[in-house]
N, C-alpha and C positions, 0 to 999 in steps of 0.2 A: 504494500500500500504506500510506503514511503517513496518508492521509485515512481509510482504513478503520480502522486501529489507533486513531487519535485518536477517531473516532466511536464505536468500540466501548467505549473507556474512559470517554467522556463519558456514554454511555447505560447503562453498568453500574449506576450508582446508581438510575436510573429503573427498570430491570428489578428491582432489589432492592426498591424501594418497592412495585412492583406485585405482588411475591410476598408476598401478604398473610399467609401463615402465619408467615413470618419476622418481619414487623413486629408481629404480634400476640404472638408469643413474646417479642420484645424488650419490648413494652409491659407484659406481665404480670411481667416481671422488674424493673420500676421500683420505687423506694421508695414507700411509702404517702404520698400527698399529700392524703389526705382526699377531699373531693368533687371536687377537680380531677382526680385520676387516674381517678375513676369516669367523668367526662365524656370524658376522653381514651380510655379503654378502650371506652366505648360507641361513640364515633366510629370508632375503629379496627375494631371489630367490625362496624359497619354498612358501613364502606368495604370490608372484606374480603368481606362478603356481596354487596355491589354488584359487586365485581370478579369474584366467582364466578358471579353471575347473568349477567354479560356473556360468560362462557365464556372468559375470558382465560387460564385455566390458571396455570401457574407459569413465567413467562418467565425468571426468574433461574435456576431449576433447569434449564430447557431450554438456556439460554445456557451454564451451567456444564458440562452434559453435552456440548454441542457442542464447547466449548473443550477438554475432556478428550479427546474422541474425535479431534479434529484434531491436538492436540499430543501425544497418547499419554501424558498425565499420569496417567491412572487407568483401571483396568479395572472394568467394571460387572458 
């Protein structure tokens, strides 16, 4: 059980990064950095499109929903 829990917590940031909508929301909340933020936003937008084209879905949302179901933390 310890290995499972450790693996879960280590992979949580990876799942968050693969949840493109959250990353894009974060990126659009950044302060204006001129042309630098345009490049970052463009990259994140392309990466989100790539993730969506692969059909990866929303792994962070799925993990969160699973954890809520298993632990009874929230009703959907």
